[in-house]
N, C-alpha and C positions, 0 to 999 in steps of 0.2 A: 476749367480747373480753378480759376481764380475764386469763383463763387464757392466751390466746394472747400477750397482752403480757408476762406473767410468764415464759412459756416463752421468748420472745425475750431477755428480760432475762438470763436465767440460761443462754443458749446451748443450750436443749434443742431439738433437731430432732425435730419430730413425725414419726411413721410414720403415713402416711395409707393406711389399709386400703381397698381397692377391692373390693366385692363385686358391683358392676355398673357398666356404662358411665357412668351418670349421676354416679357418685361422682367420676370424673375431673373433670367440668365443675364439680362442687361444690368440689373441690380448687383448680381454676383461679380460681374466685370468691373463694375464701379469699385467694389470693395477690394477686389484683386489689385486693382491699380492704385489703392490707397486714397481714392477720392472721397469714399465714405468708410466708416468702420464696418466691422463684420457683424454688427448688431443694429442694423437700421429698423425703423418702424415700417412695416409693409401693411398696406392697405389694398385688399382685393375689392375692386369696384365691379359690381355685378348689375346687370339689368339696363345697361346703356345700349341704345339701339345701334346696331352694327357693330357691336363689341361683344363682351362676354355676357352671355345670357344668365339670368338668375335661376340657376338649377343646382340643387343641393349636391348632387354628385360632382359637379365641377368644383365646388369649394373643396371637396375632399381631395381631389386630384391637385389643385393648387396647394393646399396646405401640405400634402405629402412632398410636393416638389420643393416648397419652401424649407421644409425641415431637412431635406437632403442637401440643397445648395447654400442655404444661409441658416444653419441650425440655431444660431444665437439670436436671430431676429425676433422682435415682438411683432404682433400682427393683429389685424381685425379685418372685418369685411363690411362693405357699404353697399346697401341696395339702393338703387336710385328709383325715385317716384313710388309707385305702389308696392315696390319690392323692399322698402326700407325696413319694416318691421319684421318681415319673414326672414331676410338675410341677417338681421341682427340676431333673431333667435338662433339661427343656424350656427352663427359665429359664437355666441354664448355657450351653446350646447357643446361646442369643441374646445372650450377653454380660451377663447380670445383674450388678449391682454387688455383690450379696450373696446369701446363701441363708438360709432359715429352717428350723429343725428343732426338734423338742422334743416332749416329753409332752403339751403344751397341745393340739397338733394331731393327734398320732398316738400311739397307746400300743402299737402293734405293729411287730415286725420282719418277721413273716411272718403270714399269715392265722391260724396256729395258735400263734404264740408272742409273748407280750408282751415289750416292750423291757425290759431290766433296769434301765435309767436313762436320763436325758437324755445321759449320756456315751456310751452305746451308739449312740444316734441321732446324736450328733455325729460319732462315728467314721465312720459310714455316710456322713454328709454330706461329710466330708473325702475319703473315697473317691471320691465323686461329683465333688468339685472336681478332684481329681487325674485322674480318668478323662477329664475336659474339657481337661487340659493346664495346669491352673492350680494354685495353691497357696493354702492359707489365708492370709489377710492377718494381719499382726502388729496388736496393738491400735493402734499409731501409724498403720499404713497404713490400717487401717479408719476411724479418725477422719479421716484426709485425704480419703479417698473420700467419706465421708458428710458431710464438713464439720462434724464435731462438735469442739468445743474440748476440750482436755484438762481433766479435772475439777480444780475448785479449790474448796477449803474455804471455806464462807461464815460 
């Protein structure tokens, strides 16, 4: 509870990673206890071995449940490894508030080629965003969507 309190004091918005449906209800309990606010940023993590598979119908189930239990939450979905681009497309098609990409989740651009850098994966994410008729947010726009305050020196 101390960490949650300090995060609120400094305006840190936690990212709640969801690896299975029960994690949504855990996030709801955190909000009900006042440890996080009722507008967390939720990320569905799909394609992790022995966790949630990367299956499109599961994203629909998770998103419906999120809207029921934490209707004010912002959200996205992350695909791990070879699932990254596919899950990003699913999330964008459903109006996700953000996308996630990077070497932490996926080191390849194709099955046979490693990504040169995070920048290359970000370029691919920008292309995906644009394919869905959207544009990348400016830092100020992203802060507004995610309700993150402007950084202030302490």
